PDB file of N, CA, C and O in Angstrom:
ATOM      1  N   MET A   1       8.872  -0.835  -6.649  1.00  0.00           N
ATOM      2  CA  MET A   1       7.642  -1.595  -6.751  1.00  0.00           C
ATOM      3  C   MET A   1       7.365  -2.203  -5.383  1.00  0.00           C
ATOM      4  O   MET A   1       8.280  -2.675  -4.708  1.00  0.00           O
ATOM      5  N   PHE A   2       6.116  -2.189  -4.985  1.00  0.00           N
ATOM      6  CA  PHE A   2       5.703  -2.774  -3.722  1.00  0.00           C
ATOM      7  C   PHE A   2       4.661  -3.847  -3.978  1.00  0.00           C
ATOM      8  O   PHE A   2       3.887  -3.766  -4.932  1.00  0.00           O
ATOM      9  N   GLU A   3       4.653  -4.839  -3.128  1.00  0.00           N
ATOM     10  CA  GLU A   3       3.581  -5.826  -3.150  1.00  0.00           C
ATOM     11  C   GLU A   3       2.979  -5.835  -1.760  1.00  0.00           C
ATOM     12  O   GLU A   3       3.671  -6.077  -0.772  1.00  0.00           O
ATOM     13  N   LEU A   4       1.701  -5.573  -1.693  1.00  0.00           N
ATOM     14  CA  LEU A   4       1.010  -5.501  -0.418  1.00  0.00           C
ATOM     15  C   LEU A   4      -0.282  -6.292  -0.539  1.00  0.00           C
ATOM     16  O   LEU A   4      -1.106  -6.010  -1.408  1.00  0.00           O
ATOM     17  N   LEU A   5      -0.460  -7.266   0.318  1.00  0.00           N
ATOM     18  CA  LEU A   5      -1.704  -8.026   0.336  1.00  0.00           C
ATOM     19  C   LEU A   5      -2.688  -7.268   1.212  1.00  0.00           C
ATOM     20  O   LEU A   5      -2.429  -7.009   2.387  1.00  0.00           O
ATOM     21  N   TRP A   6      -3.808  -6.920   0.624  1.00  0.00           N
ATOM     22  CA  TRP A   6      -4.767  -6.068   1.305  1.00  0.00           C
ATOM     23  C   TRP A   6      -6.155  -6.417   0.814  1.00  0.00           C
ATOM     24  O   TRP A   6      -6.369  -6.592  -0.385  1.00  0.00           O
ATOM     25  N   SER A   7      -7.093  -6.517   1.728  1.00  0.00           N
ATOM     26  CA  SER A   7      -8.491  -6.765   1.380  1.00  0.00           C
ATOM     27  C   SER A   7      -9.298  -5.514   1.709  1.00  0.00           C
ATOM     28  O   SER A   7      -9.692  -5.313   2.858  1.00  0.00           O
ATOM     29  N   PRO A   8      -9.546  -4.670   0.705  1.00  0.00           N
ATOM     30  CA  PRO A   8     -10.282  -3.427   0.963  1.00  0.00           C
ATOM     31  C   PRO A   8     -11.732  -3.699   1.350  1.00  0.00           C
ATOM     32  O   PRO A   8     -12.317  -4.714   0.973  1.00  0.00           O
ATOM     33  N   GLN A   9     -12.287  -2.771   2.108  1.00  0.00           N
ATOM     34  CA  GLN A   9     -13.689  -2.872   2.507  1.00  0.00           C
ATOM     35  C   GLN A   9     -14.612  -2.682   1.306  1.00  0.00           C
ATOM     36  O   GLN A   9     -15.651  -3.333   1.200  1.00  0.00           O
ATOM     37  N   VAL A  10     -14.222  -1.786   0.407  1.00  0.00           N
ATOM     38  CA  VAL A  10     -14.997  -1.470  -0.788  1.00  0.00           C
ATOM     39  C   VAL A  10     -14.113  -1.751  -1.995  1.00  0.00           C
ATOM     40  O   VAL A  10     -12.922  -1.441  -1.971  1.00  0.00           O
ATOM     41  N   GLU A  11     -14.667  -2.326  -3.035  1.00  0.00           N
ATOM     42  CA  GLU A  11     -13.893  -2.733  -4.211  1.00  0.00           C
ATOM     43  C   GLU A  11     -13.075  -1.596  -4.816  1.00  0.00           C
ATOM     44  O   GLU A  11     -12.000  -1.827  -5.370  1.00  0.00           O
ATOM     45  N   THR A  12     -13.582  -0.373  -4.709  1.00  0.00           N
ATOM     46  CA  THR A  12     -12.889   0.767  -5.320  1.00  0.00           C
ATOM     47  C   THR A  12     -11.863   1.427  -4.393  1.00  0.00           C
ATOM     48  O   THR A  12     -11.200   2.381  -4.800  1.00  0.00           O
ATOM     49  N   ASP A  13     -11.719   0.938  -3.154  1.00  0.00           N
ATOM     50  CA  ASP A  13     -10.721   1.498  -2.239  1.00  0.00           C
ATOM     51  C   ASP A  13      -9.319   1.259  -2.773  1.00  0.00           C
ATOM     52  O   ASP A  13      -9.024   0.192  -3.311  1.00  0.00           O
ATOM     53  N   ALA A  14      -8.470   2.244  -2.624  1.00  0.00           N
ATOM     54  CA  ALA A  14      -7.074   2.126  -3.054  1.00  0.00           C
ATOM     55  C   ALA A  14      -6.223   3.062  -2.213  1.00  0.00           C
ATOM     56  O   ALA A  14      -6.715   4.058  -1.683  1.00  0.00           O
ATOM     57  N   LEU A  15      -4.946   2.736  -2.095  1.00  0.00           N
ATOM     58  CA  LEU A  15      -3.997   3.597  -1.401  1.00  0.00           C
ATOM     59  C   LEU A  15      -3.079   4.251  -2.422  1.00  0.00           C
ATOM     60  O   LEU A  15      -2.647   3.611  -3.380  1.00  0.00           O
ATOM     61  N   THR A  16      -2.786   5.519  -2.216  1.00  0.00           N
ATOM     62  CA  THR A  16      -1.802   6.182  -3.065  1.00  0.00           C
ATOM     63  C   THR A  16      -0.412   5.819  -2.555  1.00  0.00           C
ATOM     64  O   THR A  16      -0.271   5.280  -1.457  1.00  0.00           O
ATOM     65  N   ALA A  17       0.605   6.112  -3.341  1.00  0.00           N
ATOM     66  CA  ALA A  17       1.988   5.851  -2.924  1.00  0.00           C
ATOM     67  C   ALA A  17       2.315   6.630  -1.651  1.00  0.00           C
ATOM     68  O   ALA A  17       3.017   6.125  -0.774  1.00  0.00           O
ATOM     69  N   VAL A  18       1.811   7.851  -1.551  1.00  0.00           N
ATOM     70  CA  VAL A  18       2.061   8.675  -0.360  1.00  0.00           C
ATOM     71  C   VAL A  18       1.386   8.062   0.862  1.00  0.00           C
ATOM     72  O   VAL A  18       1.983   8.003   1.937  1.00  0.00           O
ATOM     73  N   GLU A  19       0.145   7.606   0.704  1.00  0.00           N
ATOM     74  CA  GLU A  19      -0.563   6.969   1.820  1.00  0.00           C
ATOM     75  C   GLU A  19       0.156   5.699   2.262  1.00  0.00           C
ATOM     76  O   GLU A  19       0.277   5.440   3.459  1.00  0.00           O
ATOM     77  N   MET A  20       0.632   4.911   1.312  1.00  0.00           N
ATOM     78  CA  MET A  20       1.368   3.694   1.665  1.00  0.00           C
ATOM     79  C   MET A  20       2.636   4.030   2.431  1.00  0.00           C
ATOM     80  O   MET A  20       2.940   3.386   3.435  1.00  0.00           O
ATOM     81  N   ALA A  21       3.384   5.033   1.970  1.00  0.00           N
ATOM     82  CA  ALA A  21       4.624   5.426   2.640  1.00  0.00           C
ATOM     83  C   ALA A  21       4.338   5.953   4.044  1.00  0.00           C
ATOM     84  O   ALA A  21       5.113   5.717   4.971  1.00  0.00           O
ATOM     85  N   THR A  22       3.221   6.669   4.197  1.00  0.00           N
ATOM     86  CA  THR A  22       2.863   7.223   5.501  1.00  0.00           C
ATOM     87  C   THR A  22       2.383   6.138   6.458  1.00  0.00           C
ATOM     88  O   THR A  22       2.827   6.074   7.605  1.00  0.00           O
ATOM     89  N   GLU A  23       1.486   5.296   5.993  1.00  0.00           N
ATOM     90  CA  GLU A  23       0.893   4.268   6.846  1.00  0.00           C
ATOM     91  C   GLU A  23       1.806   3.068   7.080  1.00  0.00           C
ATOM     92  O   GLU A  23       1.759   2.441   8.139  1.00  0.00           O
ATOM     93  N   TYR A  24       2.630   2.753   6.093  1.00  0.00           N
ATOM     94  CA  TYR A  24       3.475   1.560   6.153  1.00  0.00           C
ATOM     95  C   TYR A  24       4.927   1.948   5.895  1.00  0.00           C
ATOM     96  O   TYR A  24       5.555   1.447   4.963  1.00  0.00           O
ATOM     97  N   GLY A  25       5.452   2.840   6.723  1.00  0.00           N
ATOM     98  CA  GLY A  25       6.790   3.374   6.539  1.00  0.00           C
ATOM     99  C   GLY A  25       7.903   2.348   6.618  1.00  0.00           C
ATOM    100  O   GLY A  25       9.020   2.609   6.170  1.00  0.00           O
ATOM    101  N   ASP A  26       7.612   1.176   7.186  1.00  0.00           N
ATOM    102  CA  ASP A  26       8.646   0.147   7.303  1.00  0.00           C
ATOM    103  C   ASP A  26       8.720  -0.765   6.077  1.00  0.00           C
ATOM    104  O   ASP A  26       9.522  -1.699   6.055  1.00  0.00           O
ATOM    105  N   LEU A  27       7.898  -0.509   5.058  1.00  0.00           N
ATOM    106  CA  LEU A  27       7.989  -1.283   3.818  1.00  0.00           C
ATOM    107  C   LEU A  27       9.296  -0.976   3.110  1.00  0.00           C
ATOM    108  O   LEU A  27       9.806   0.142   3.181  1.00  0.00           O
ATOM    109  N   ILE A  28       9.829  -1.969   2.433  1.00  0.00           N
ATOM    110  CA  ILE A  28      11.035  -1.751   1.637  1.00  0.00           C
ATOM    111  C   ILE A  28      10.741  -2.120   0.191  1.00  0.00           C
ATOM    112  O   ILE A  28       9.910  -2.985  -0.086  1.00  0.00           O
ATOM    113  N   ALA A  29      11.427  -1.458  -0.719  1.00  0.00           N
ATOM    114  CA  ALA A  29      11.256  -1.744  -2.149  1.00  0.00           C
ATOM    115  C   ALA A  29      11.855  -3.110  -2.457  1.00  0.00           C
ATOM    116  O   ALA A  29      12.940  -3.434  -1.973  1.00  0.00           O
ATOM    117  N   ILE A  30      11.152  -3.923  -3.268  1.00  0.00           N
ATOM    118  CA  ILE A  30      11.658  -5.251  -3.627  1.00  0.00           C
ATOM    119  C   ILE A  30      12.100  -5.319  -5.073  1.00  0.00           C
ATOM    120  O   ILE A  30      12.666  -6.327  -5.496  1.00  0.00           O
ATOM    121  N   ALA A  31      11.860  -4.289  -5.824  1.00  0.00           N
ATOM    122  CA  ALA A  31      12.288  -4.271  -7.234  1.00  0.00           C
ATOM    123  C   ALA A  31      12.538  -2.861  -7.689  1.00  0.00           C
ATOM    124  O   ALA A  31      12.904  -2.641  -8.844  1.00  0.00           O
TER     125      ALA A  31
END
């Protein structure tokens, strides 16, 4: 599980798990 604080430009914007892993590779799982 990841927790990421993010303010999207458009309400429907979302990141997939793959996009998060690619863009934010230094994230670590917290749960």
